[in-house]
C-alpha positions, 0 to 999 in steps of 0.5 A, spaced: 500 466 529 502 473 532 505 477 526 509 483 526 506 490 522 511 494 520 509 501 518 514 506 514 510 513 515 507 510 522 504 516 525 501 519 518 494 518 517 493 511 513 498 508 519 493 511 525 487 509 522 490 502 520 492 502 528 486 504 531 482 500 526 485 493 528 485 495 536 478 496 535 476 490 531 480 486 537 477 489 542 470 487 539 468 496 539 467 496 531 465 491 525 470 489 519 467 493 514 472 495 508 476 489 510 476 485 504 479 478 508 473 478 512 469 477 506 467 469 503 472 467 498 478 470 501 477 469 509 481 464 510 484 459 517 490 461 514 490 468 515 493 471 521 486 474 526 486 481 527 488 480 534 494 477 532 497 483 529 502 487 533 504 494 531 511 498 530 514 503 525 518 508 523 517 515 522 520 522 521 515 526 526 514 524 533 508 526 535 504 521 539 500 516 536 494 518 541 495 525 539 495 523 531 489 519 533 485 525 537 487 530 531 484 524 525 478 524 530 477 532 530 478 532 523 472 527 522 476 521 520 476 517 527 470 516 531 472 520 538 469 514 542 474 509 538 480 513 540 478 515 547 476 507 548 483 506 546 486 511 550 491 504 554 491 500 547 494 506 543 499 508 549 502 501 549 503 501 542 507 508 543 514 504 545 514 500 539 515 507 534 521 509 533 524 515 529 527 514 522 534 513 521 538 520 519 545 519 521 550 515 517 551 513 510 544 509 507 548 502 510 548 505 516 541 507 516 539 500 513 543 497 519 539 501 524 532 499 521 534 491 520 536 491 527 529 495 529 526 490 526 530 484 529 529 485 535 521 488 534 520 480 532 525 478 538 521 482 543 514 480 541 516 473 540 513 473 532 512 468 527 514 474 522 513 481 520 510 485 514 513 492 513 508 495 509 510 502 506 505 508 507 509 513 507 508 520 503 510 519 495 517 520 492 519 522 486 522 517 481 530 516 483 536 518 478 539 511 475 545 509 479 549 503 477 548 500 484 541 499 482 543 493 477 545 487 482 546 486 490 553 486 491 554 493 487 548 495 491 551 494 498 558 497 496 554 503 494 550 504 500 557 504 504 558 510 500 557 518 501 552 518 496 544 517 497 544 511 492 536 508 494 530 513 496 527 511 503 522 506 500 527 502 497 532 503 503 526 500 507 525 495 503 532 493 502 532 493 510 526 489 510 529 483 505 535 483 509 531 481 515 527 477 511 520 481 512 515 481 507 515 488 504 508 491 501 509 498 498 502 501 498 505 508 495 507 509 488 514 510 490 520 506 488 520 501 493 522 494 491 522 496 483 529 496 482 533 489 479 538 489 485 532 489 490 528 484 486 534 479 486 535 480 493 528 478 495 529 472 491 535 470 495 532 471 501 525 468 499 520 473 501 514 475 498 512 482 497 507 485 493 504 492 491 504 498 488 499 504 490 493 502 493 487 503 489 482 506 494 478 512 489 478 514 482 482 508 480 478 503 484 471 506 479 476 506 473 478 499 474 470 497 473 468 502 468 474 500 463 472 493 462 465 495 461 467 500 455 471 494 453 466 488 453 461 492 451 465 494 444 464 501 446 470 506 443 473 511 449 474 517 446 477 520 452 477 520 459 480 526 464 479 527 471 480 532 477 483 530 483 483 534 489 485 532 496 488 535 502 493 532 508 500 530 507 499 526 501 495 532 498 501 537 500 507 532 497 503 532 491 504 539 490 510 537 488 512 536 480 515 530 480 511 527 486 505 528 482 508 525 476 509 519 479 502 519 482 499 520 475 503 515 472 500 510 477 493 512 476 493 512 468 496 506 467 489 502 468 486 505 462 491 503 456 492 496 459 484 495 459 482 498 453 488 497 449 489 503 447 490 510 451 484 515 450 485 523 450 485 526 457 490 526 462 488 525 470 490 532 474 492 532 482 490 538 486 491 540 493 486 543 496 489 543 504 482 544 507 479 538 504 484 535 509 484 527 510 477 527 505 478 527 497 474 528 491 475 526 484 471 528 478 471 524 471 469 525 464 469 520 459 466 521 451 465 515 448 462 512 441 457 507 440 454 504 434 454 508 428 459 513 431 454 515 436 457 520 441 455 519 449 458 522 456 459 519 462 461 523 468 461 521 476 464 524 482 466 520 488 467 523 495 472 520 500 476 520 506 483 516 504 485 514 510 478 510 512 478 507 504 486 505 505 487 502 513 482 496 512 486 494 505 492 495 509 491 491 515 488 486 509 495 485 506 499 484 512 494 479 513 495 476 506 502 477 505 504 474 512 500 468 511 504 467 504 510 467 507 507 462 512 506 458 506 513 458 503 511 463 498 516 468 495 517 473 490 512 478 487 505 476 489 501 477 482 494 475 485 494 482 490 493 486 484 486 487 486 489 492 492 493 496 487 493 501 482 499 499 479 500 491 481 506 488 480 506 483 473 498 483 472 495 480 466 489 484 468 486 491 471 479 489 471 477 488 478 472 482 477 478 478 474 482 480 480 477 478 485 477 472 482 485 471 482 485 473 490 480 468 491 483 462 488 490 465 491 487 465 499 484 459 498 491 456 497 493 458 502 490 453 506 494 447 507 489 442 503 488 448 498 496 449 497 496 441 496 490 441 491 494 447 488 500 443 487 496 436 485 
């Protein structure tokens, strides 16, 4: 089942690592460490194989993908031996990478994106295409009357105003081209009434938001522990330091605020209350693609006895995110093939701010993910219906 993976922000660190990783897996040069879809319980014959994935994408920069891979190898993100071994494969991907449309109205740009997606699917004889947003985090958009319903949105896009942020314009184009959509960022994406209604019309599945790769992953494990042991969390404060393009983007206060909201949601919804403290994100250019998170948790036990927990997380963002991008592309493509549409709530395991989830507990999300993956099998789907 040849499946297209169209990456928005395709020349960025996460996208480049995802492509190099998939090519290395296809060539048998590496193992699937970090790929959840290779674990028992999630691995399903309904999923496209790594060798079935065909990559394309848009970006605002034009650095060749091989050069980006070499830069990541120099930074210690990718093994240099893999980049060297995959030079021909990376050169073959390069023609499928397009400059992000910038001319004309937003309707013109959306039409160009749709053409790129459609010709990509036809050129490679793809069963379907999944659009994955791995571009930089955006500030929340200002409300616009066109956000309310699809016909009003189409009319507004033809005008001179910037009605949609880039993530939502790509979501609009993806749905219009009958492609599934995954938002790996905290950007707006499909989270507008007009776009969710349009996705329903086209019968496409979508998932998001904001990949859970570091500090929030730990929160989704630790917060349920405090709740289940009936321990009162008095404060939870976190400091995140990161470099790279994402760090530079998050130096903008509005983008920073969007990211912080996504990271904090897990605490209030898991504990049933929001403890004191907040999460701060700082940009340290020297860190590059690596990030450090330090959290301080104060909590009360029996008889009000005060205690504390501290943890430090050092991680490589691209290496943590890339296998999840591949997982989400495979799972969403299989869901589309199985006739699923609308929000894929059972993929909450992958996200900080998941769509419509009833739980932020990683263990509970894992159970739901396994059930979802099993239902994608022809036999599993029949069993789920019956």
